N, C-alpha and C positions, 0 to 999 in steps of 0.2 A: 584265331583269328584277331588280328590287328589292326588298328587304324591310325594314321598320320596323327602327332601331337596337333589337339586344334590350335595350338598358339605357337608364337616364335618363341617363347620363353624357355630358356635351357634351365632344367631343374638341377639343383645343386647335389654333388656328390655327397654320398655318404661319408659321416665322419671316418677318420683312419680305422679300420678294423669292423668298422659295422656289417659292410657288404660281407665281409668272410662270416661274421656271427649270423647275418640272415640266411648266407646260403646254408651254412651249419642246421640251423633251426629247420628250414625247410627241407633238407636231407633226412634228418632223423627223424620228424615225424613222419615224412612218405616212406620211410622205410618201416615205422610201427605201423604203420597202414597198408602193408604191401598185401596182405593176405586178407580177404573178406571173411567174416565167421560164417562158421555153419547155418544154414538157414533154420530159421526159427530159434537161432540162439539168443537174438536180441530181444524175444518175446519171454525169454526166461530171466533175462538179466534185470538187475535191480532198477528201479525208475530212474535214478540217477544215470543211468549209461543205456537206459532203452532208447532203441532210434528204429528208422524204419528204412527198409531196402530201396525205397523207390522215392526217397525225399532229397531233395538237393540240401535241404537246411541241415538233416540229421544224419543221412544214410548216404547209397552207394553213389549216384549220379555226382554230388560232390566230390566224394574222394577221388573218382574217376577222372573227374576234371583236374584235381591237384595232381596227379601223375603224367596226365597229359601235357601239362604246361611245363611241369619240372623238370621234365628230361626228355631227351628224344630217342633214346636208344630202343634197339629190339626186345631188350628186356622190359621196358618199361611200358610198351607197347603192349605186351602182353599181360603185364600188371593193370593196364586200361582195361583190356578186353575182358580181365575177370571180374573187373567191378562192374563192368555195364552189363555183364551176363548176370551178376548178381542181383543187380535190379530189378532182371524181368524173370528170375528162374524160379519164383515162389507164388506164382498166378499171373493174371492179367494185369497191366497197367490201369490205374483208376482214372476214369474221364467222369466222375461223380461229382458231388457236392464240393468235395473235401479238395479236388482236383486243381491246380494251378501252375503258376511258374516253380514254385518249390516244392511241388508233389505230384507224383502221377506223371502221365504221358508226356505234358509239357516240360515237366523237370528232367526226364531222360532226353526229350527232344532237344532242350538247351545244352546238356552236356555233350551229346554227340554232336551237334552242329558248331559247337566251340572245340570240339578235340579231333574227331575224327569223320567229318562228313563225306570223306572220300572212300574210308574204308566200309562203310554201313549206309551206301546210297537208298538202298530198299527199305532199310528199318527206318531210316529219317525220314523217307515219304509217307512211310505208313504212320509216323508219328505227328508229321506234320498234318496229314490228313485229320488224325485225330485232335489236334489242337483247333483245326478250324472248324471242327464240326461242334467243338466245345465251346468257342467263342462265339459262334453264332447262336447256339442255345442260350448263352449267358444275355448275348445281346436282346434276343427276343425277350426273356424276361424281364430284363431291364426295360425296355422300351414299354412292357405290360406293366410295370409298376409305376412308371412315370405316368403313364396315361390315368392310371388309377390315384393319383397324388398319394400316394405311400411314399415311405421315408425307406432309403437304401439300407440294407446292410452294410457293415466295412468290407464283407467277403466280396461285394459286389463290384467294388472299382478298388481295393488295393492292390498291393504288389504281390502281396503270397499267395492268395488265391484270385484275386478279381482282374479287372479289365484292364487296369494298371500294368499289371505282369503279363498278362497275355499279349498287351500292345508291346510290350519291351521285346519279347521274343518275335514278334511280328516285324517289328522296326529294324532288328538285327538280322533276321532271316530274309526278309522280302520286304523291302520297304515300298516297293511299286504294287503291293497288294492291295485290291480294292477294301479288302476286309481291313486293313490297318486305317483306313481312313474311316471307315464305319465305327472303329472304336473311338476316333478323335472325336467324329461327330457326335458321339454318346457322351464323352468327357466334356465337351462343348454344353452340352446340355446340362449335366450334371452341376456346373457349375450356377444354373439359372435357378432362384428359388422357386417352391412349388408353392405358388399362390393359392391354389385351392387347398392347401393342407389346412386343418382345422384341430392340430394337437398342440400341446402343451409349448412346442417353439415357437410356432405361430407362422404367417404366410411370408414372413421377412426373413427367416433362418435361411442360410445358405443351401442350395440345392443337396449339399453334400453332407447335411445335416443326417447323422445315421439315427435309425430305431434302435441299435443296440445300446445298452445300458454303457455306463462309461466305467472304464477298466475300474476293477476292483468294488463293482456292484454287481450283485446279482440280477437285481430288477431295477428298473427306471423307467417310467412311462413316459420321461422327456427326451429319451436319448443324449446324443451329444455330438460334439463337433471334434474330431480327431485331427490334430494337425499334424504327425509323425509322417516320416518317409514310408514305414512299413506298412501303415494300415490308414493313414491320414491323407489328407489334400496335397502335401507335399509331393507324394508319389505321381497322381496325376499331373501335377505342375511340371514336373522332371519331364513325364513321358511328352507333354504337349508342346515342351519349351525343345527337348532331344528331336522331335520330328520337325519341326521349324529349320532346326540345323540341318536336318538330313534331307531338307526340300521337300517335308510332305505336310501340306497343309489341308485345311478344310475350311469351309466359311464359319466365321465366328470364333477362330482359333486364337486370333491376335486377343480379341475382347476378353475371352475365357481367361487366357493368361493375367490381362491385367486386372481383371476382376478379384481372381484368386491373391494375387499380390497385394491389391487395395485392402483387401481383407485381413491380410497377414500384416500389413502396416498398422492397422487398426486395432490389431490384437497385440502388438509390439509392446513389450514392458521396456519402456527406457529408465534405466534404475542407475544410481551412483557407481554401481557395480559393473554395470555396462548392458547393453540390450539383451535381452532373451525373449523365449515365445513359452506360452504354456503348452503342456502336453496336449491338454483337451480341454473342452469347455461343455459345462452343463449348462442346463435352462435358468438356474440361478445366476450363473455367470453372464448368460446374455442378458438378462433383466436389469442387472447391476452395471452392466458396461465394462467388467474387470474382472479376472479370473480370480478364483480362491487360491489356485496356488500361489504360493507366497515367494517362492523362490526358484532359480532353475534347476531343472533335473540333471542328470549324469548327461555329459556331453556326448551322445551318443549316435551312430547313425540312425537308429530306427526311431527313436521320438525326441533325441535331443537338438541342440541348435547347431550342431555341424552337418546332419542332413537337411534339416528347414535352410540354413544358410546356402547348402550346395543348390538347391532347388530354385530357390531366388536368382543365385548367381546364374545360372543357366535360363532361367525365365529372363533376366536382364540383357543376356548375351542376344538373345531370341529377339527382342523388341529392340535391339540397337540402343540401348538405354544403359549410358557408360556411367553415368551418376548411382543408378540403381546397382549397377553391377559392384562399384567401388564400397558403397555401404554394405553390400551382404559381405565383402570380402573382408573389411574391417571388422564388422561384426564376427566372423569367424576367427581373424587374427586375434582379436582380443580374447575371445574365449580361450584358444589355444596357449596364450601367454600367461592365463591366471591359474596359478596353483591351486585356488580353491574349488575352478570349475574342474579341474584335472582329477582331484582327489576323490571326486565322486564315482568314477569308474574303478569297478570292482573286480574285473575280469578283462580277458585278452580276447574276447571274441569279436568277430564281425558285426553281429548284429547291434550288441549294446556294450564292447567294449573296446580296449586300445587300439585293436587290428582294424575295427571299422572307422574307428574317431581318425585314425592317421590315415588310414587309405583315402577318406575322403578330403583330407586336406592336401594330398597328394594331386588328386584328380581336380580339387579346387585351383590348386597353385598353377596347374598345366594351362589354366584357362584365363589366368590371374592379369587383370589390366594394368597392373605394374611390375616393375623389376623386384620390387623391395616385398616387406611383408609377409606374408605366405610362406613364398620360396624360401625367405631367410629362414622360417623354423622349422623347415622338414627333416635338417640333420639331426638338430637336438630334440626333435619330436620322434624320429623314428628311434634315435638310441635310447631314449627311454622306453618305447615299446619294447625294444629287444632288452632292454635292463630287467623288465617286469616278466619277460619269457623266459629268461635266464636264470631267475633269482631262485631259492630254495625252495623246491615243490612242496615241502610240508607247510609252507607259508600262504599257498594259493591253490586252492583245488581247481582252478581253471588253469593251472600251470600245462603245458603241452605234454609233461612227462607223466602226469599224472593220471592212473588207471581209473579216475574217478571222472575224468573229463570226455565229454561226448566226441565221437569222432567226425562230425559232419562240416559242411562247408560254411555254412551262416552260424551254428551255433557251437562249432568245436573246433577240433585241432586242425583238420583240412584247410578251413579258411584261416586260420593263423598261419599255417605255413605257406600257403599260395600268396598272401599279402608280404610274408618275409621274402618269398622267390621274387615276388613284382619289385620288392624294394630293391633287392640284390641285382636286379636287372635293369635298373633304372638310368644307367647312362645309354639304354638304346632310345632313339628318336621316335620310336612306337609306343602307344599307348595299348595296353591289353585290354580285349573287349570283354572279357569275363566279369568286370564290374558292371555290366548292363544288365546283370538280373539283380542289382542293387538301384539301378536307375542314377549310377554315377556318370555315365558316359554313355 
């Protein structure tokens, strides 16, 4: 599935030889991942390589997605079929607490919808019904939680397991579905403070302030606010904005977008090295009015500045706010030009490495308000991504040729290969739909 490029900006061609290097990288990894492992083999594997058969992040659905989009031959079609069958071959698909866009029935539904909806109509209809039931169950629990003035868990609203991920699937699969509007209405309510809350965060904390302890802490009664795309408020912001772009709106949606972006403005750190946002905030940060985090983290999609900047760019486009859009794009451009920022990346993956950062830049450049800045960076940025991918495997445990690198889409080699394939096909006037699992498009 593809959609027309949302802007008239022509993305630049890759540097000489890089398109072929990208094709080579994608083909090599696809060949390495041609055959699913024996059922149960991943359970016996070392922890570094263990993965789950029904995980978009680590397992079969994401690898099927790679093979479906990488080539269109009959042989590849059979490879896709083997991986999809592997996703369902060791028992029922999860629709329990751990299920979400990246795991269980929704993950397989996404893979099939992106790759072979016409080949598996009955399976997709069954999976769609499971996603609908799961979403309705999660919504009912969320509304009960809100009525009880309890703080949400991150998994209630994030992309990985929560409503943002389920909404992303519904938006791509059936934008006219009433259930999507119910998800959006929930996200609008999520932006409103829980005035009846009497916990350490207080009644003025944002409605998405989570009861989960901050990352790296096993217990914390005050909870935290997560700003990132994967688990934080940037995910709901991106979904609300993308729904506006698709013509899907509910009462209060524009105000909810504004409330989130105003809050992000308040917590933006404007330093001599450039603006950035903290990854999360604690009660102590809230009371102090400044984050304990002293410097930006790695420039990743999941928690870092690129994901946050893309969400705010999408929000600005939805609100027809050119000034805010240019600010978001300028912040992202400054980050991507800063060697100190780029040096914080330690692997290649979609979630928190070079693949995700570079893909985010490409998606943002396609929407850029200007013809310079972001787009001009893409050839060199992609060249650097490919250099990291082709360097000595012994120097990087996340190298795509390394046996210790996991195989999946979000955390492993399939994602690296799919990003490389996307860059190699960049001359097309179509943007791929698969990055919707990251709420980048």
